[in-house]
C-alpha positions, 0 to 999 in steps of 0.5 A, a space after each residue: 361739346 355736344 355730339 351731333 347724335 345720341 341714342 335713346 330708350 323708348 319707354 310707354 306704348 305711345 308710338 305703337 306700332 312704329 316704336 315699342 317700349 324697350 326699343 332703342 333709337 338713334 337721334 340726330 340733333 336738329 331744329 328742323 323736321 317735317 310732317 310725318 318725321 319721328 322726333 325727340 322733343 321736349 313740351 313747353 309746358 313739361 320741360 322734364 319730359 322728354 318724349 318721342 313723337 311724330 311731328 304734324 305741323 309747324 304751329 307758330 313758333 313751336 311744333 305740333 307733335 302726336 303719338 301713333 297710338 290714339 289709346 296710349 299717348 299724351 301728345 300736344 292735344 295734352 300738352 301743347 307745343 313742343 320744341 325739337 331735340 332731334 329727328 329719330 333716324 334709326 331704331 334697333 332692338 335690344 340686340 345691338 348692331 340690327 339697324 332699321 330705318 324708321 319710317 317717316 
């Protein structure tokens, strides 16, 4: 049985300034999101790569996702459509229990 929530560790600069490498996030498993939501997704062309991105739009039967950092992000422009794993709901810094709502 898969739990409806999971945590993840952000790695890399693609979501700066919203998220930074080392941030920890709480994710709710879902296949639905709106434009502007932060999500955890898997690109269809790179199923081995789990990413944190921002939803830009629905694209056919998948999602077009982008990074907040235009200079350090590989996103749908490079890998194409993605499938959502979940929506980011909170982040906290390396100090546990200091929650902050994620914008979007």
